N, C-alpha and C positions, 0 to 999 in steps of 0.2 A: 950456299951454306950446306954442309952435310948434316944429314940426320942423325940424332942421338939415339942410340939403340938401348933398350932396357932388357933386363934380364927377365926372360918369360919362362924359367923353370917352374914347374908346379910346386905348390907349397903343401906340405904334409899336415895333417890334424894335430900332431903334437905341436908343430912349428905355430899353426894358427892359434892354438890355446895359449901358447907363451906369449904371443904377440898381444892378444887381447888382455891378458893380465897385466901386461906392461902399460897398455893404454888406460886401464882402470886405475892403475896405481898413480899414473900421471894426473889424471882427472881429480882424484881424490886429494892429491897434493896441492892442485890448483885451488879447489874449493876450500881447502883448510886455510891456504894463505888468504883467501877473500874473507872468510867469515870469522877468523880467530879474532879474539880481543886482545888487549894490551897484555893479559896475563897468559896469553897463548892458548886460551880455552875457547872451543866451539859451542855456541848457544844450541838448545834443543830445538830444532827447526820444526819438528812435528807438533809443537804447541802454538806456532804463530797462526793468527786469523788471516783469512784471505783479504786483501785489501780491494774494496769495491771501486768500481769505475765512476769517476765525476761526470761523465758524459751526460746521463740521463738527468742528473740534477740540473745541470746548465741548460738542458733542453726543456724541461718542465718550467724552470723559472723564466725562461724566454717567452714561452706560451702565455703564461699567467700575466706578465707584464703587457703583452700585446693586447690580451683581453681587457685589461684594465684601462689601457689607453684607448680602446675602441669604445668602451662603455662611457668613459668620461667625455669623449668627442660627442656620443649620442646626447647625452644630457645637456651638454652645451648647446647643441642644436635645438633640443626642447625649449631651453631657456630663451634663446634668441627668437626663434620662430613662433613658440607657444601655440602649436596646433591643439593642445588638449588641456591647457591651463585655463582657470577661470578668469573672467575679464575683471581686472582690477582698477582701471582708470574710470574717470567720470563719464557716464553716458547720458541718458534722459534724466534730467533733473526737475522735480516737481516741487511747487511751492504753493500753499493756500493762504490767500490774503483775504481778511475780513475780521469782523469783530469777534471777541472771544465771550463777551457777555450779551446776551440777547435778549430783547423784550418780545414776550410772547405776544402774537397777533399782529405784530409790527413788521412790514416787509423789510427784509435784510439781503444785502448782497455780498457775495463771495467770488473770488477770482482764483481760479486755478491756473497757475502760470506753469508753462512747461518750456524747456530748452534742451538743446543737444550741446553738451559740453565735451562730447569726445572729440578726438582728433581725426575722425573719419565720419562718413554718414552713417545713419542708422536706418535699418530696415524693418518692416513689420511692425511699426510703432503703434501702440493703443494706449489709451488712458480711460480708467473706469473710476468714477465717482460715487460715493456712498454717503448719503445724508441719513440722519435719524428717521425713523418710520413716521414721526408726526410733523415732518417737514412738507409743506405743500408748495411746489414750485410755481412761480407766476411768470417767470421769463427766463429763457435758456439761450445763449448764443455762444458759439454756433449750435445748430440743431445736432443732437446726438445721433450716432449712427443707429442706435435702437433704443427702446424706452427704458432701458436699465441704466441710463446715463452712461453710455460707452461711446467713446469717440475713436474711430480707427484713423489713425494719422497717417499710416504708411510709411513711406521713405521721408527721412528728415535730413536735410544737407547739414553739413559742418556748420555750426553756429545758428542753426534755424531755431526759431522761438515762437510762442503764441500764447493766448490766454482764453480760457473758458469762462464765461460769465454765467452765474447761476443766481437768480432772485427768487425769493420765497417767503413764506410765513411759518414760523414755528408754533405748534398748538399744544405742546406737551405740559408737563407738570411742573409748576413753579419750584425753583430750587434744584431741578434736575441737572446733572452734569453729563455730558455726552460728547460726541466727537463726530467731525467730518473727516473722511478719509479718502485719499486719491491712490490708486494703484496704476503704475505704468509698466508695460511690457515693451521690449525692444531686442533687436538683433544687430549687433555691430557689423559693418560690412565685411570685415576680415574673419568673422566667426560664424559658426553655424548653430550655436546655442543661444537660447532666449534668456534674457536678463530682466530684473524687475526693479522698479524704483518706487518709493513709498513716501507719502506725505500725510501728516495728521494734524488736524486742527481741533484742540479741545475747547468746548464751549459750555456756559453755563447759562441756565434761564434764570436771570436774576429779576426780572420785572415783567409786567404785563400791562397791555392797553386797556384791560378790564380794571375798573376801580369799583371797590365795594364797600359798603357800610351797613351795619345792623342798627335798626331803629327799635328801641324798647322804652316802656315808660321808666321814669327815673327810680320811682320805688313803687311796690305793690305789696298787697296783703294776700295771704292764701285764701283762694275762693274768688278773688278778683278776676274777672274775664280780661285778658290782656292780648295785644296784638304784636307779634314779633315780625318784623319786615326786614328782608334781606334785599337791599337795592344794588343792582349790578349796572355799571355805565360803560359803554365802549368809547374810550378816548382815541381810538385808532382811526386810520383812514379807510380801512376794510371792514366788511361785515365779519361778524364772529357768528359761526354756524353751529347748530346742533349742540347748544349749550344746555346744561342742566344744573341745578343748585342742589347742594347737599348741607343740611343744617342738623348740627348735632345739638339736641335740646338739652337745657340745663336739668340736673336731677331734680326730680319731684314735680316736673311740668307734665300736665296732663292735656294732650293734644285733643281738640276737637276732630272728630271724623271728618275728613274731606276727600272728595273724588278726585281732586288734583294732585295728591301726594301719595307716594309709595313709601312703604315702611321698610326700612333696612335694619340690620342688627346694630346692636349698641345704642339704642335710643336715638338713631339717626333717620331723617327723612329725606326723600328725594322729590324734587319738583321740577318738571321740565320746563325750560325757558325757550327753547327754540333758537331763533336767529336774533341778533341784536345788531342793528345797523350802525355805522359810524355816528356818533354823537347821540345815540339814543340809549335808553336804559330799560331794565326790566325788573320787576319786583316779586320776589317769592315771600308769601304771607302765610303765616300760622297763628291760629287762634287757639286759646286754652286758658287754663288756670293752674295755679301751684297747689300741690296737695297739702293737706293739713300736716303741720309739722315742718315743712320747708321754711329755712330762714338763712339770712346772709347774703353775701355778694356771690351769686352763682354765675358760672361761665356759659357763654353760648359761643359756638365756632360755626363758621359757614364757609362754604367753598363753591366756586363756580368753575365749570370746565366741561370736558366732554369725554366720552368713552373712547379709548384708544385700542391698541392692538392687544389681544387676548382679553378683551372686555374688561380692562383695567380703567378705572376712572383717573383722569389726568386734570388735576386742579390747576387752572391758569390764574385763580385768584383765591386769597384766603383772608378771612377777616374774623376778628375775635371782639366780643363784648362781654360785659357783665351786667347783671340786673339785681338790684337790691330788693330782697324780699324781707319785709319786717315780720316779727313774730305775730302770730295769729292770736285772735281772741279765744278760739276753742280748738283744742288739739283732739284728733281721733286716731285711733290705733286699731287696725283690723288684723287678726290672725285666723287662719283656717288650718285646722288640725295642727296647731302650734308653730305656724310659720306663716310669713308673708311673702315667700318666695313663689315664682311662676312654677308649674309642674303639670304633669299629665294625670289623668284620671280614667277610671274605668266605670261603666254603667253599674250602678249598685253601690258604688262607694258613698260613705257617709261624710258629709260636710259639717265637722264640729267646730262652731265659729265662736270667737270671742271678740266683742267690739266694746272698746273702752273710750270714755270722753273725759275731758278736764278743761275747766275755764281757767285759761291762763293769763287773763286781762286783770286789770285792777279794778274792774267794775263788774256790776252784776249783769249777767246775760238774761234777757227776757224772752219766753215763748220759744224755747229751743225744740226743734223737730228733728229727730234722728231717724234716718232711713238705711236700710241694707237693700242693695239693688243688685240683681242678676241681669247681665247684658250679653246676648249672644255674639259670637264672633263670626263674621262671614269670611274672613281671611285670617291667616297666621299674622299676628301683630303684638306690639306691645304699646302700653300707655295710649289707649285710644278710649274715645268718649263720644256719645252721640251729640249730635248738633243740638244747641240749646232750644228748649221748648218743644222738642219733637219726642214724643213719648216713644220708648223702646218696645218692641213687641214682647208679649207675655212669653217667657220661656216655657217650652214644653218638655223640658228634660229634667225639671226638679219636681219632686212630688210633694208638694205643699201639704198634701192631706196628712202626711206623716210628720210635720213639723213638731219639734218639741222645744217649746220656748217658755222658760220660767217667768219672763217679763211681760207675757201676754201682748205681744205686738200684734198689729193688724196687717193681714195680707191683702194685697190689691195688686192683681196681675203679677208683675215681676218684682214687686216691692214688698218688703216687710218694714212696718213703720212703728215707732214709739213717740208717744206725745205726751203733753202734760196731763191728758185725760186719763192716761194709765200710770205715768211716773210723775208724780207730783213735783219732784226736784227740777223737772225740766221747765216748770213755769217761771221760776227765779233761780237761776244758777249763779250762786255766790262766787266771788273770787277764790280761786284755789280748790273749789269743789270738784269732785270727779265722780265716776260711776261706770257701771259696765253691763252689757248684755251677753248672755251666754245661750246658744241654741244650736239645734242640729237638724238637718234636713238630708235625704237621700237623692242621689241622682239616677234618672230613669232615662231609657233610650227614647221613647216617643218619636217625635219627628225629626231628631237630629239627622238621622240617615237621609230621609227624603228631602230635607231642605238643604242638605250639603253643609251643614253648620260644622265647623271644626272644633268648636269648644265654647267657652263662655269666659266672661271676667266678673269678678265680684268687687264690689266697691261700697264703701259706707260713706254717706253724706249727712251733713247737718245743716239746718238753716236757722240763723239767729235773726230774730226779729228787731230786737233793741239791745244796745250796749249802753248800760247806765240809762240816760234819758234820751239818747240819740236813736232815732229809727233808721236802720238802714238795710234790713233783708239781705244779709250777707250769707251766702252757701259755701261751706268748705266741703272737700272731698278727700278721701284717702287715695293713695296710689292703687290703681287696679291690680287685682291678683290675677294672673291669666292661667286658665285651666284648658288644656287640649285633650280632646278625647283620645284615648288609645283604641286600637282596632278591637272590634267585638268578636273577633275570631274564636272559634270553639271547635274542639276536636272530638272524635269518638274512636273507639277501639273495640270491636266486637268479634266474638268467634260464633260461628253457627255450623250446624249439621244440615238443616233444612233451610231452603229460601223461605221468605216470607208468604209466598203462595203455597209452600208445602212440598215443593219438589226437592229431592235429596241432593246435597252438594258435597257431602262427605260420604267416605266410605269405611267399611269395616265395622266391627260389632259396636253396638251402642246399647246399654251402658258399655264403656271400654272394658276389655279383660286383660289381666296381667299376661304379658308375653305376646300378645296379638296387637298388630298395628290398626290404629283408627285415624283416618284423615279428616281434619277440620278446615272450614274456609275461614279466613281472617279477614276482617274489613276495617280499613282505615278511611277516615273522612274528615274534611275541613270545611266549615262554613263560615261566611263573614258577610258583612254588608258595608263595612268602613275601611278605607285605605287599601293601598297598594302593599303587598308583602314581597319581600325578596329574600333569597337564600333560605327556602323553606326546606326542612328535614324532619322527617319522622325516623325514629330509631328504637329498636328493641333488642333483647338478647333471648336466645333459646337454651332451654335445659339441655343436658346431655342425652336425654332419651328422646328428644324430639328432632325430626329430620326435615329439612328444607326440600320441599317437593319440586321445586323448580317450575311451579306453575303460578305465574303472576300477571296481573295486568293493572294498568293505572290510567286514568283520564288525562293525566299530564305527567311529565317528569319521568323518572326512571327507578325502578325498584332492583335492589341487589342484594346479595348475600355474601358475607365474608366467612369463610370456614374457620380461618385462624381464630377469629375473635367471637365466632357464632352469632353475628349481628346481622339483623335485617334492617335495611334503611330504604328510604323513600325520599328522593330529592328533587325539588323543583327550583328552577332559577328565579322564577317570578310568578305571582298571581295579581293580575292587574286589579285596579279599583273597581272596574265594572265586571269582574268576574267573581261570582259569590261562592263558589264550591268547588271541590276536586275531591277525588277519591280513588283508592286503590284497594286491591285484594289478592290474597295469596293463600296457598294450601300448605298447612303443616300436619306432618304425620308423627303421632306419638305411639310408642310402645310402652305400655304401663310396666313398672317393675313390682317386685313383691312389696317395696316400701310405699308404693302408691295404693295398695290394696285397702279398700274400706274408706277411701276419701277421694277428694277431688284432685286430679293430677294437674299439675301446672303446665300450661301450653307455651306461654312465653312470660317474659318479664315486663316490668313496666314500660309504657310507651311514652317517649319523650318528644315534644315538638318544640322546634327552635325556628325563629324567623326574625327578620328586620321589618319593623313598621316604618316605611319610608316617609310617610306624612309627618311624623314627629321624631324620626331618626332614633327610635328606641328598640331595643331587642325584646322579643316575646318569648316566654318559655311557659309551656302548658304540659301537663302530665296526665296520664291515665293509668290506674292501677293494672297489676298483672292479671292475665287471663288464665282461667282454668276450664276444665271440663264441665263446669256448672255453668249451662247455657240458659240463663233466666229469661233472655228475650226470644229464645227459639222455642215456640209452642210445641213443636214435634219432638225436641229433645230435652225440654224442661223436665227435671226430675230424673234424668238419665245420666247424670254425670259422675256418679260415684263408680270407682273402678272395683271390679269383682275379679275373683279368682275362677280359673277354668274348672 
């Protein structure tokens, strides 16, 4: 085939421009034909938004769906294989089998049953059993791994089971509700975490092997000596050890002093019983009388048990009874300083006493003898009385020489007595007849410190020889009124310029001069013979023209000065009963002002002393007046206290 030849003649510029114009016109016509609407108009293409590509949207959606699918597959794996999920099936199961109502003192058995109810073996298994603190085990099978009642079971195969047997005796308080608890720990074979199992058995102490009863007379009169007996029997098969009885005496009962009983608060006494063997019994006995004025059916409560954890008494047996007290023939009423309540007293206090009597019987009382008695207390107690027919020692803390008695009673030792010889009405006291005695006597220290006496009690008593024509020699007493001595603590506050030997302890001009500093030495002291004191504090305030010199010493405790309050204080935590004194001293510097000229300048304010008397658990407050430059006890500075001008 032959080749086709083209015209290769050069194109001129005008020709090129004309050709380009023709092409542009052709393109425009083509575009117009494409974009024109039905009306033949072309839209404004400059205002159209650029359309975004959907590629990236599809891509991001695909990635998100893939991640959600991957996350779902992961959680499905967790739910299937459970590598971090808590164990929810049954594993080690515990159960406590035994009585829920317990008899104190009687041996009781409990069975702690354990079993593996998981679908796989258990590893590192352990059971710990907790009994109340008053439980005394007598037999344990199998033997625990350690003394805390812990059994290390180790691995337990699927379906494995066993029983722990514990026998013992409860000795707690009757009526108490408590519990036995078993705690198990284990690790399933397919897990790395430990799990726990728990079982609890609620128990109640509803009865006791101890049986108790109170023996008292059916009816008594005030003044009759009676015997109250609390009988405790052990009906169990094992000994009851370390027992004690606690008896709450009826109101108005005056117990005779006894070395076998301790006195507790609230009119309760404690008598140690020791051990009671099976089938044996023990008896706690109290002797005494009812006070004048006591009457009616009066309650007696008794308990037997032992001291448990925290020194708390745990009663294993409780018994109540009543005793009928008939109205007496003669009523006595004793008031000291207007009251019949127990209280504390200080040496030097005056006992102003009123003692009234009345015949409440329907017959004449013959040869009545009335006595007012003072009895020392060797221990802190209530409702005590010397053993009958044993004379009490004459008190040395009552100044009978200063007795004021308008009824002319007779003093003999520790007793003030009125008889028919001085009071004619006492020879034959008619039904309904009454009378009274009023007198006063001061308290003195005497030998109370040396003998260790903590106080005394006051009691009035009367002996009736006949009731009508019947001779009976009955003695009635009032309820004792207890007085406990407060500490005899005394304080001193003194300023000096010279010592007692004459050596200068102060500095500066004497007499003091306006505008010139003078330094004085201040002495505080405390003396006592009775009781231990705690939380001791001396305190005083300084005037504005007095300066704390920061020179202080103390035999005990700490002296301090607070600038903000201008207070000097001396504090001690304790001053024991066998320490009888303490002292402190410090320097104060005063610069008198023109207002001080011609008079004594004040060095410090009132001294206040506070402490707690631990023997009677009462606060003490003592004060001494403010100190000035008038040094009456300083021979070298005496008469040189008035401030002068330069």
